[in-house]
N, C-alpha and C positions, 0 to 999 in steps of 0.2 A: 489444517495444520497447524502445528506449534510451529513458531518461527525458528526455534533451533532444528527443526527437521526440513525447513524450506529449502530447495535446491535452487539456488540463484540462477544457475545454468540453464534451467529448463524454460525460463521465461525471458523473453527478448522482444521487444516492441518497438524497433528503430523508425518506424514511419508513421505510428499512429499518436493522435493529439488526445491527451487524457485531461480530466478535469475532475476536481475535487467534488463530488456530486452531494455527499450527504456526511454529516457529522453529527451523533449524538451524545451530548457531554455525559449524561446520565448513566449510560450503559458504555461508554467508551468506543463506540463503534463509528466506523469511517469506510467510506466508499469511494474509490477512484475510478473513474468510467472513461472509456474510449467507444463513442457511440458508432454503431454500424453507420454505413452510408453508400454512396455508391461504389466506392473502392472495397469495403469490407461488408460481407454478409452477416458477420455477428458483432453484437456488442461485447465488450470484454471489461467485465467487473472485477476490483480487487478489494478485498473486504478484509478490514482489519478488526479484530476484536480486543476488547482490554487496553485499547490505547492510553498511555499515560504521557506522552509527549508527540509532538509533530513540528516539523519544521518544512513546510512544503508550500510551494505558490499553488495558486488555484486552477493553473493551466501546466501541463508538461508537453511537451512535442518530443516525442520519443522516449522511451526509458529502458533502463535494464537495470537490473540489480548487481549488488555485491555484498559479500559477507563483510561484516563490521570488523574492524580490527583493535588493537589496545589505544591507538590514536582517537578514535571515534569513541569507544567507552570513557576515556578521558573528558573528551568533549562533552558528551552527552551527561555524566556525572557533575561537570562544572554548571550546567545548566538548571540541574533539577536536584530535589533535594534526596531524593530517592537512591539507594545505589541500586544501579541498573548494570547487568551483567549484559556479555556479547550475544547471549542466545535471545535477546530480547530485541535488538535493533536490526533494524531494515535499512540499509543505505539504498536509496533510489538515484540513479544518476541519469541527467537528462540535459542534453546540450552540453556536456562537459561542466555541469556543475551536481554537487551532491546534496542529496536532501535527508532526513532523517525521521523515520517513524520507529517509536518505542510503543511495542504491542507484545501479546502473547499468542495472537492467532493471525493468520493470514489465509486466504482464500482466494484464488483465480479461479474464475471461469468464463467462458463464452456463453453467451444465450442471445435471445433475440428480443429482450426487453425493449421497450420504446424508451426515450428520454425522461419521462416522468415517472416510469415504473420503478420500483426498487425491488431487488431480488430478496424476497420475503424470507426464504430458506434460511439465510445468512441470520437473520434475527431471531431464530428459533434455536439459535446455538447447537445446530447440528454439524458444524463444521469442524 
């Protein structure tokens, strides 16, 4: 779905550990993953498409999302040369710190993939 259509209130993972699993520069695709384990029966993949900027650590403990505001837009536009609008910014909050991803597409899904498997359907641009 387009970032502008993403409902931030629908996704909240306070107790899951996420890792930056994959980033492909040529296509601007990124996956953040929370692996299934003894406590969780499904893997959660957060896919971003058409990524033009990311400011995120390799590991996040618990995440929620919030809508970008005008301060976020100003901050991002001070960092990159393109003019970015609010409907392209995703703000991820983890442990009371905020991280930014500028993209066009986001898809969040639960699956049974192992740590080394990528959700290939994301790369077919059917999201």
